[in-house]
Structure formats: C-alpha cells, structure tokens
C-alpha positions, 0 to 999 in steps of 0.5 A: 703583061697579064694573060689568061693564066694569071688570074690566081696571081692577080687574086693573090695581089688583090688580097693584100692591097690597101684601098685607102688611096688606090681603088680603080676597080674591085679587088676581088677574085672575079675581077682578077679573072675578068682582067686575066681574060681581058682582050683589048688595047689597055694593058695590065701587069703583075710583078713577081718576086720569084714566084710571089706576085708582089705588085699590080699595074695598069695602063687604061684609056686606049679602049676609050679612045684616049691617046694618053693612057692613065697609069695606076699601080699597087704594091702588096702591103707586105712588100712595100719599101723595096722599090717595087713601085718604082720598078713597076712604073718604069716597066709601064712607062716602057710599055707605053712608049712601045705602044707609041704614047708620048705621055702618061697620066695618073691621079694621086691623093693629096695626102698620099705623100709617098706616092707623090714623092715617087712620081716627082722623082720619076719626073711627073709634073702637076697638071690640075685636079680631077675628082678631088685628086691631083693630076700628074703627067709624065713626058715619056720623051723627056730625060731619055738623053742629054740636054743638047744645050748642055753638050760640048765637045773638047777635042775627041771628048763629048761632055753633057749633063744627063737627067735621072731617067737617062738610060746611059746613066744606068748603063754606066753603072752596069758596066763599072764598079760603083756604090749606092751614092752613084744611083740616080734614085739616090741622087734624086733623093738628095736633090730633094733635100738640097732643093736642087736637081739631080744630074750626072756629068757624062764625058765620053771618048770612044769606048772610054767614059766618066760619070759624075753624079751632081746636084745642081742648085740655084744661087741666090742673087745670081742667074747662075747655078752651082753643083755639089755631090749628093751626100756621101762619096759619089766621086767620078766613075771611070769606065772602059780604061785603066789610063790614070790620065783619062779622068782629069782630062775628061773632067776638064772637058766636062767643066766646059759643059758645066760652064755652058749650063751656067754652073759657077762652081763645083764641089765633089766628094771623092770616094775613098775606095773607088777614087784612090788616085785623085784627079790632079790638075782639075781645080783644088783637091783637099785632103780632109782625113782618113776613113776606115774599112774592113777587108771582108776577104780576110778570115773571120778569126783574122778580123776578130784578132785585128780588132782593138782589145777594148772593142773585143772585150766590150763586144763579149760583155755586151753579148753576156749582158743579153744584147742581141744583134740581128738584121731586121729584114722586114723593117718592123723597127724602122720607126724605132731606128729613126727615134734612136738616130734623132736622139743621138743627133740631138745629144751630139748637137749635130748640124741641122743637115743631119736631122733628116725628116720622115720623108727622107727616111721613107724616100731612102727605102724607096730609092735603095730598095733591097740594097738598104738593110737595117741592123738592130741591137736589142735587149728584150723589146728595147732597141739599144742601137741601130744602123742603116747599111747599104750593100752595092757591088761588093761594098757595104756602107755604114750610112746612119746610126744611133745608140739609145742613151740608156744603153750607152755603157753597154757599147751596143754599137760595137756589137752592131758593127761586129755583127755586120762584119760577119753578115756582110762577109757571109754574103760575099762582099769585099769591103765594109766601109765605116767612114771617118770622123765628122767632116773627115776630122781626126776625132773621137768618132774616127778613133772609135771606127779605127778600132775595128780595122787597120785599113785607112783610106784618104777622104778628099774633096775636089773644088772647081771654080768654073766662072771665075768672074761670077764667083768673085762677084758672089763672094765679094757680095757675100762678105768683102773680107773673104778671099775668093782665092782660098779654096781650101776652106768652106766652099763655095765661099759665097755660101759661107754662113 
C-alpha cells in the first residue's frame, strides 16, 4: 500500500489518468503528497511494472464509519488493455477481505462499458444509482470455493463446480501445463458471448485432480442447463499424476456433480496438444480432423526447409514487394486489425458466431493482458494482414486473423506466420499451434496451414448425455424426426437449427 516514499510514483500515475469517468479527487502533485503522507483507516495503492507506476487504486469509507468500503481504480492511459485494472482490483479485494470487509462498493458511469464489463466479470452486481452513476456491489465471500449444492463424492473422488473467482482454479493452472483457453478470465469472456456462466468442473482424489473449464447455459423450454467448452481448445487438465486411467475415471465422477447441478448434456473441445490421449469410456469421442503445429525447438534453418516450396517462394516475394511484418506492442493498429478481420469473415461468408463485436475485442485484451500479441503485415501505412496470437506456458496459439483483399495476391499471411515462428522461437516457446480447417475439416484452410509444418495433431470433441430422459424429451420436442442416439452429428441435437 502507499507510504510516505510514494509521492513521486503517485504523481507520475496522476499525470496520465483520463478523468472522463474517474475523478474522486484532484490528480495533482499536492494531492499525491497528501495521500502519500495519509494516516488513517482508508487504503491507497499503486501498481508497478518494474519501476514504472502504471495504476492507482483506493478503498475509502472506513474513516467515515462505513463498513463497506468504496473502491476506485485508474490505469495510466499508455498502459491500458494489459489486464492491469483487473490485477489492481483483485489486490484491493484481497486487502478489503484482510481488513474484515464482507463486500465492496463502487460507482461506474453508465457509458463506461469497458469498466462495467470488467466489474461484471469480477462478480459485481448492480445495486441502484447514486449521483447519476450506477452502483455495483461485490460479495467478497462469494465464489471463493465451490457451491456445496453442486458437490458430489464418488468413491474417493470429490467433484464440484468452481466459480471464476475460486482460488483453486488459479492454483491448478500454476501447477500444470495449460493454455489460455483454461484461464478463468477467458472463460468468463466466452460465457458473456454465449449468454452463459463460466464454471470449471474440478475433481480431486488425494493429490490428483482434473480441471475442465465450461460455460453453463440455460436451455429454452427446460428447467435444466447444458455445458459447453469456451471457444477454442479448453480440454481437461490433469494435475498430480501420469496415470492415463485417472482422467476418464475423474470425468465419470465429475458427471455426477454436473447432474446434481441440473446439467443435461456436456460438449467439450479437447486440446490437440494437451489431450493427445482422449478420455475413452466417457460419452462419445468424435474425431473431426487434424490441426497443425510448428515445433519451435527445431533450428531456424530446419523450420524454413520443412516449409512447403510455394510458401517459401511467396514469403520471399512478399518481402521483395515491400511488405514488412512486426509485432505491434502498443496495439496502435488494433482497430485496423478488427476492420481487416471482419472484412475477411464477410468475404468467406463466415458463421455469424465469428463476427465478434467491439466488446469482445476489448474484453479479449482485458482478459488476456500481456499474453495477447498483435502481428501486423504492412506496406507503408496500409495493413495487408494481421493476426492475434496468444502466448501461454510455452504454447503460442493463432487465435484470429485476416487479410486485406487488396493485398491477397501478395500472400501477406504467409509472411505473418513465418515472422511469428521466428518471434515465438526467440522467446523460448515450444509450439506454435496454427489450428486446423473450419470446424476441423480437411479443407483449403488446413491445406494452407499444413504448408508450414509436417506436424499434425487430431482434433476431437467429447459429447456426454447426462440426463438421458430430459435429453430425449428436448430432442423430440425440437424435431420428432431427430434421433437422440446420434451423438456424432450436431450436438446437443436439441439445439440443431
């Protein structure tokens, strides 16, 4: 927390705070000195990135006799979009708990959609208005552990659903290899897109455990719910054992907890790298096709040599034509990326699901912070191609990308992937995962990606019907001609168009 030696750091933060929505006091050097010398019950904090102060936070109200403190934060304008606001709020929540508070309060402007989205993700609930702004409250005791009503025991295995704020979710990720798809913040972002609720199925047995991120959704026409994976490859993580039998046994135990929570069916996208061996004996495993990855432990000359000839030729031509690839560390061209991405999806007549809005792209930066990277291929001031890549635990994932139609003959995306290979390798990563075809199909997109590497990984999904009676009823109500036993087609069948 802030002390007498922090006046200059506070002044540095105050010098670059936008006051459009947040102005609890003057952002002046004299106010920084006053806060640094403050003695009382309220709390003030600064967040440092190395030696650079990047965010400011406060908990006020205790001095005035309130038991519920009011929280406020601000991030320097040049440091936004890195997840620092979430980090500061998490710190202040912990400080408030340490001081005995059971909830915190804040006010947010109705038009500050970015702040509102962050607060909603962290579990705040709307509680009226005050002085023209929305009031939000956070229960500091909620979400710390599982819901006892959703906990079951099967033999020696205990299964339960974890909320986004559960410490156990984070601790599993610290203990086992994972990808960004497993992050609670990413699950919450995807849950907002799906109009569902982010949860993780957690099964433990002694020192062994399994964690599976899920989105729990309401089912129209039913009192039950269903669960699906967040977008991507967030398959189950196994911690504390190499026994291949533990995963299917744990998932079977986990299905009991999901049934107790009223879950009718579960659809899981398995991770091509981390779930190389699918959990046989649990529902139906469906093989969709291959994905492509680049082994970044190979020498750079080997990576170039294993690339398809026409890829190497087109990359050389692209460079000679004046195209330049780089990482946009400040995300100055993020808006340009969104434009190119959406235009690409329109040209390909993509499913509406992939037409992500501004809130998704803003939320992605908030959720992933420094893990998210933007690569742009430029010719002069024009963006020829751009892509989002996410770096987690030695894996770099290609997430989304697009090409400006005016530059399509120059094959700028080939230059982009070649550049990212070198960049990711230099940073010590082991895999660059490019993904597969649309929906896992063996199509032109897979053929394009396969030109970068001979490495293939099977992409599978897992489908489980938990409440067979309700599943049959829902499928029949949707379309009496559908066969509920057919789990290899669209799943769950009661959501078929």
